[in-house]
Every structure is written in C-alpha cells, then in structure tokens.
C-alpha positions as CSV (number, residue, x, y, z in Angstrom):
1,M,31.7,32.7,-32.9
2,G,29.8,36.0,-31.6
3,A,29.3,39.6,-33.1
4,L,29.0,42.9,-31.8
5,T,26.3,44.8,-33.5
6,T,24.3,48.4,-33.0
7,H,21.1,49.8,-34.3
8,V,19.9,53.3,-33.8
9,L,16.2,54.8,-33.7
10,D,15.8,58.5,-33.4
11,T,12.5,58.3,-31.1
12,A,11.7,61.9,-31.3
13,S,10.9,61.4,-35.3
14,G,10.0,57.6,-34.7
15,K,12.7,56.3,-37.4
16,P,15.6,54.8,-37.8
17,A,18.7,57.3,-37.4
18,G,20.4,56.9,-40.8
19,G,23.6,58.8,-41.3
20,M,24.7,59.0,-37.8
21,R,28.6,58.5,-37.0
22,L,29.7,56.2,-34.7
23,S,33.0,54.9,-33.3
24,L,33.9,51.5,-31.6
25,Y,36.7,51.6,-29.1
26,R,38.4,48.8,-26.7
27,L,39.3,50.1,-23.4
28,G,42.5,48.5,-21.5
29,P,45.7,50.6,-20.8
30,A,44.6,52.9,-23.4
31,R,41.3,53.4,-25.1
32,V,41.7,52.1,-28.8
33,C,39.5,53.2,-31.9
34,L,38.4,49.8,-33.5
35,V,35.9,50.8,-35.9
36,S,34.1,54.1,-37.1
37,C,31.1,53.7,-39.7
38,Q,27.8,55.6,-40.1
39,T,24.7,53.9,-39.9
40,N,22.5,53.1,-42.9
41,P,18.9,54.4,-43.8
42,D,17.9,51.5,-41.3
43,G,20.1,52.9,-39.1
44,R,22.2,50.0,-38.9
45,C,26.0,49.2,-39.5
46,D,26.3,47.7,-42.8
47,Q,28.4,45.1,-41.2
48,A,29.2,43.6,-37.4
49,L,31.2,46.0,-35.5
50,L,33.1,43.0,-34.3
51,A,32.7,39.3,-35.4
52,D,34.7,36.2,-34.7
53,E,37.9,36.2,-33.4
54,A,38.4,40.2,-33.5
55,L,35.7,39.9,-30.8
56,I,36.9,39.2,-27.3
57,A,36.1,39.7,-23.4
58,G,36.6,43.1,-22.3
59,E,35.4,46.6,-21.9
60,Y,34.3,48.5,-24.7
61,E,32.6,52.1,-25.7
62,L,30.4,53.0,-28.5
63,E,30.3,56.7,-29.3
64,F,27.7,58.2,-31.2
65,Q,28.1,61.7,-33.1
66,A,24.4,62.7,-31.8
67,G,24.5,66.3,-32.2
68,D,26.0,66.1,-35.6
69,Y,23.0,63.2,-36.7
70,F,20.2,65.9,-35.2
71,R,21.8,69.2,-36.8
72,S,21.8,67.1,-40.2
73,V,18.3,66.3,-40.1
74,G,17.5,69.9,-39.1
75,V,16.8,69.8,-35.1
76,A,17.3,73.0,-33.6
77,L,19.6,72.4,-30.5
78,S,20.7,74.6,-27.9
79,Q,24.1,75.7,-27.9
80,P,26.1,73.4,-26.5
81,P,23.6,70.8,-27.4
82,F,22.1,68.8,-24.2
83,L,23.3,65.4,-25.8
84,D,26.3,66.0,-28.4
85,R,28.1,62.6,-27.9
86,V,26.2,59.5,-26.4
87,V,28.9,57.3,-25.0
88,I,27.8,53.7,-24.0
89,R,30.5,51.7,-22.1
90,F,29.8,47.9,-21.7
91,G,31.4,44.8,-20.8
92,I,31.9,41.5,-23.4
93,A,32.0,38.3,-20.8
94,E,31.2,35.6,-23.2
95,P,32.6,36.7,-26.9
96,E,31.0,33.5,-28.4
97,Q,27.4,35.3,-28.1
98,H,25.7,37.8,-29.8
99,Y,26.1,41.2,-28.4
100,H,23.4,44.0,-29.8
101,V,23.8,47.4,-28.3
102,P,20.9,49.4,-29.6
103,L,20.4,53.2,-28.9
104,L,17.1,54.7,-28.4
105,L,17.5,58.6,-28.8
106,S,16.3,62.1,-28.8
107,P,17.7,65.3,-28.4
108,Y,17.2,65.2,-24.6
109,G,17.7,61.7,-23.6
110,Y,18.4,58.2,-24.5
111,S,18.5,54.4,-23.5
112,T,20.1,51.3,-24.4
113,Y,19.8,47.6,-23.3
114,R,21.3,44.5,-24.6
115,G,19.4,43.0,-27.5
116,S,19.6,39.8,-29.5
C-alpha cells in the first residue's frame, strides 16, 4: 500500500527545518484535520502522515506553520510576516503509490514538488 510523507528544508539557513508544526487535512464537503505533527531535527515527521488503507484518493492540504518556525529560530520577520502559514493543496489519484510532498522554504518564498 501507499504512503504520504513530507520533508521541510529551510533554504535560508541551508538546514532541515526541525521543530516546524504542520497539519494534514482531507478536503471534501468539509475540511477535516487528519494529523498534526512537528518535524524532527532532520525536517521530517517521525512517521508517514498517512499510510496503507488510511491513504485514499482525494484532495488534501498540508498546512505548515512557517512564521512560528522562523520566529523560533531567531529570524526577524515583518509584522505581519510575508509567509506565515504555507498551504499546499494536492491530489492523491493512486493511493497505492508513495506520495512525498517536500517543502523548500525561506521567509520570502517556497517551492514544492512530488518527490519519491
């Protein structure tokens, strides 16, 4: 069966974004929070966000607490910060596959892609 994982890299410091809080939501008639976690020192959650029969086809959102993370590592941010919460909306079409959704992040920009 498949799995959904993520990884956050702080491109401003060139390090993994350890200690960042994030939540995963399933979208449908309502936006439902499925899991919340905090990244470990390697910028990853300790377990897959979803795996096996819990991973079903549909639309999802990952919401990363970027502003809180940057403040926690001593980055001076504008008020309000340019990026506070980063939301990535994506679809799972083949739940038997591995979906990896990494976030490359700085205080003023981010990128993502479907990794492996």
